[in-house]
C-alpha positions as CSV (number, residue, x, y, z in Angstrom):
1,M,-17.0,9.3,-9.0
2,A,-14.8,6.9,-11.0
3,S,-15.6,3.2,-10.9
4,L,-13.4,0.8,-9.1
5,M,-10.9,-1.0,-11.3
6,E,-10.5,-4.6,-10.2
7,V,-7.2,-6.1,-11.3
8,V,-6.3,-9.8,-11.1
9,L,-2.5,-10.4,-11.2
10,N,-1.3,-13.6,-12.7
11,P,2.3,-14.8,-12.0
12,G,4.8,-12.4,-13.5
13,E,2.4,-9.4,-13.6
14,F,2.7,-6.0,-12.1
15,C,0.1,-3.2,-11.4
16,F,0.5,0.3,-10.0
17,G,-2.6,2.5,-9.7
18,D,-4.5,5.1,-7.8
19,A,-7.3,5.1,-5.2
20,D,-9.7,3.6,-7.7
21,T,-7.7,0.4,-7.9
22,R,-8.1,-2.9,-6.1
23,I,-5.6,-5.7,-6.9
24,H,-6.0,-9.4,-6.3
25,T,-3.7,-12.4,-6.6
26,L,-3.2,-16.0,-5.5
27,L,0.3,-17.1,-4.3
28,G,2.1,-20.4,-3.7
29,S,5.9,-20.3,-3.8
30,C,5.7,-16.9,-5.7
31,V,5.9,-13.7,-3.7
32,S,3.9,-10.5,-3.9
33,I,5.1,-7.1,-2.7
34,T,2.6,-4.3,-2.1
35,L,3.6,-0.7,-1.9
36,W,1.3,2.1,-0.7
37,H,1.8,5.8,-0.4
38,P,-0.6,7.0,2.3
39,R,-0.6,10.7,1.4
40,R,-1.0,10.3,-2.3
41,R,-3.1,7.1,-2.2
42,V,-1.2,5.4,-5.0
43,G,0.4,2.0,-4.9
44,G,0.9,-1.3,-6.5
45,M,1.5,-5.0,-6.4
46,C,3.8,-7.4,-8.1
47,H,3.7,-11.2,-8.3
48,Y,7.1,-12.5,-9.0
49,M,8.1,-16.2,-9.6
50,L,11.9,-16.2,-9.4
51,P,14.5,-14.1,-7.6
52,T,16.5,-13.0,-10.6
53,R,16.8,-13.5,-14.3
54,R,19.8,-15.7,-15.1
55,L,19.7,-15.2,-18.9
56,P,19.9,-11.8,-20.5
57,G,16.6,-10.4,-21.9
58,R,16.0,-7.5,-24.3
59,A,18.0,-4.5,-23.2
60,G,16.0,-2.2,-21.0
61,Q,12.9,-4.4,-20.9
62,L,11.7,-5.4,-17.4
63,D,10.1,-8.7,-16.8
64,G,7.8,-9.0,-13.7
65,R,8.5,-12.7,-13.3
66,Y,11.7,-11.8,-11.5
67,A,12.1,-10.1,-8.1
68,D,14.9,-7.8,-9.2
69,H,12.9,-6.6,-12.3
70,A,9.7,-6.2,-10.3
71,V,11.4,-3.9,-7.8
72,Q,12.8,-1.9,-10.7
73,M,9.2,-1.5,-12.0
74,F,8.2,-0.2,-8.6
75,L,11.2,2.2,-8.6
76,R,10.1,3.5,-12.0
77,E,6.6,4.2,-10.6
78,V,8.0,5.8,-7.5
79,G,10.1,8.2,-9.6
80,R,7.2,8.9,-12.0
81,H,5.1,10.0,-9.0
82,G,7.8,12.3,-7.7
83,T,8.1,10.3,-4.5
84,R,10.8,8.4,-2.6
85,P,10.8,4.7,-1.5
86,S,10.9,5.6,2.2
87,E,7.5,7.3,1.8
88,Y,5.8,4.0,1.0
89,V,4.4,1.3,3.2
90,A,5.7,-2.0,1.9
91,R,4.3,-5.4,2.7
92,M,5.5,-8.8,1.4
93,F,3.6,-12.1,1.2
94,G,4.0,-15.6,-0.1
95,G,7.0,-17.9,-0.6
96,G,5.0,-20.9,0.6
97,N,6.7,-24.2,0.1
98,Q,4.4,-26.2,-2.1
99,F,6.2,-29.6,-1.6
100,P,7.1,-31.4,1.6
101,P,10.9,-31.6,2.1
102,A,10.8,-35.3,1.4
103,Q,9.7,-34.6,-2.2
104,R,12.7,-32.3,-2.9
105,R,15.4,-34.2,-4.6
106,G,19.1,-33.7,-4.2
107,R,20.2,-30.1,-4.6
108,A,17.0,-28.9,-6.1
109,P,16.7,-25.1,-5.5
110,D,14.4,-23.9,-2.8
111,V,12.5,-21.4,-4.9
112,A,10.2,-20.2,-2.1
113,R,13.1,-19.5,0.2
114,D,15.1,-17.8,-2.6
115,N,12.1,-15.7,-3.5
116,I,11.7,-14.5,0.1
117,E,15.4,-13.7,0.6
118,A,15.6,-11.8,-2.7
119,G,12.5,-9.7,-1.9
120,L,13.7,-8.8,1.6
121,A,17.2,-7.8,0.3
122,L,15.8,-5.7,-2.6
123,L,13.4,-3.8,-0.4
124,D,16.1,-3.1,2.1
125,R,18.7,-2.1,-0.5
126,H,16.3,0.4,-2.1
127,G,15.1,2.0,1.1
128,F,11.5,0.7,1.3
129,R,10.2,0.3,4.9
130,L,8.7,-3.1,5.4
131,A,5.6,-2.8,7.6
132,E,4.3,-6.4,7.4
133,T,5.2,-9.8,6.2
134,H,3.4,-13.1,5.8
135,L,6.1,-15.4,4.4
136,G,7.1,-19.1,4.2
137,G,5.2,-22.0,5.6
138,R,3.2,-24.2,3.3
139,G,0.1,-23.7,1.3
140,A,-1.4,-20.9,-0.7
141,R,-2.4,-17.3,0.0
142,R,-5.1,-15.1,-1.6
143,L,-4.5,-11.4,-1.4
144,S,-6.6,-8.3,-2.1
145,F,-5.0,-4.9,-2.0
146,D,-7.1,-1.7,-1.9
147,V,-5.0,1.2,-3.0
148,A,-7.5,3.7,-1.6
149,T,-6.9,2.6,2.0
150,G,-3.7,0.6,1.8
151,E,-5.4,-2.4,3.4
152,V,-4.4,-5.9,2.4
153,E,-6.9,-8.7,2.9
154,L,-5.1,-12.0,3.3
155,H,-6.6,-15.5,3.3
156,A,-4.0,-18.2,3.9
157,T,-4.4,-22.0,3.8
158,S,-1.5,-22.4,6.3
159,R,-0.7,-21.0,9.7
160,Q,3.0,-21.8,9.5
161,A,4.0,-18.5,8.1
162,S,5.4,-15.4,9.8
């Protein structure tokens, strides 16, 4: 039997693996999406920081720091495995506001809210079925995703999320 590969995702990273993979991350205003294919027992996690890339990057190069790029990375893996988005169980976590509203100045962007909205819209647009969310609120979240079972273990420092 193969040994379990433990992966820790930092902000902007992406991982897609098989049943021998467990992925962990820590979230604040960032968002993670997990995808799991129950029959094939493959899946992955992203940890994006911003909804979209505003400045052009290198042509054809995806950057996991951005929600739109992270979903494209998922779509690449879905295609590589000969599967369809609708076959996956999708979950989305994070987008916690790290600063009280009184600390936001003027028209400062609400990164957490923008991250949540972008992720929800992208999953819907590409046909992923969203099975669970734990979004918004305040504080951090620690996630562990076991690709063998599809289980996500969540530890949150706030109960204000949905």
